[in-house]
N, C-alpha and C positions, 0 to 999 in steps of 0.2 A: 789789350782790349781796345777796339776800335770805337765801339757804342755802347752805352748800358742803357737806353732808355725805356725799352720794353720791361714788362715785369718778369722778373726772374729770368731774363735772357739777356746775354750779351753777345756781340759780334766780335770774332777774334780773327785779327788778320795775320797769316802766316807768310812770312817772307822767305823766298828760297833762292839760291843761285845754281844754276846748271852750267856745266861746262859744255860748250858746242865745239866739238872737234873739228868741224868743216872750217868754221872761221877763227878758230883757235882763240877763243875769249869766253868769259862768263856771261850768261844772260840773266837777268834778274826777272823772277816772276813772283807772284803773290796771289793767295786766295783767301775768300772770307768765309768764315764758318759760324753758323749760329750755334750757340752752346747754351744749356741750361745752367743757371748760375744759383744754387741754393743759398738761403739766407744765412746759413752758417759761414759760408765763405765770403760773401759780401764784395764781390769782384767790381771795381769801378773803372771809369775810362782811363786809360793810360797805365793800368796794372799790368804785369808780366804775369801770365797765368799757366797753368799745366792743365790741358784737356784729355779726356779719355773717351772713347768711342762706347756707345751704349745702345740699348734698343731705340727704336724710333719713339720719341716723345712726342712729336708732333709733325706737321707736314715738312717743315725744314730742320727741325732739332734732332740731331742723332748723336751729340757729343754732350758731356757734362764737365763743368769745371771741377777739378779735385783738389786744387790748391792756389793759393796766390802767393807769388814770389816777390821779393822786394825788388823794386825797379832799379 
């Protein structure tokens, strides 16, 4: 979890590595996803979470946090 400042919303950063065959090395990329954080989960900044896609909850939220893993 990158940020948890908005009510019931967290920003989750997903880091990926993709192999580029032309240059024969890995390239880092990341994406930020807004996710709904229910009160029962209680995700905070720095937590490792599992998210799942769901119906659109708002303009930018289409994911929900389903569990909080130990960092």
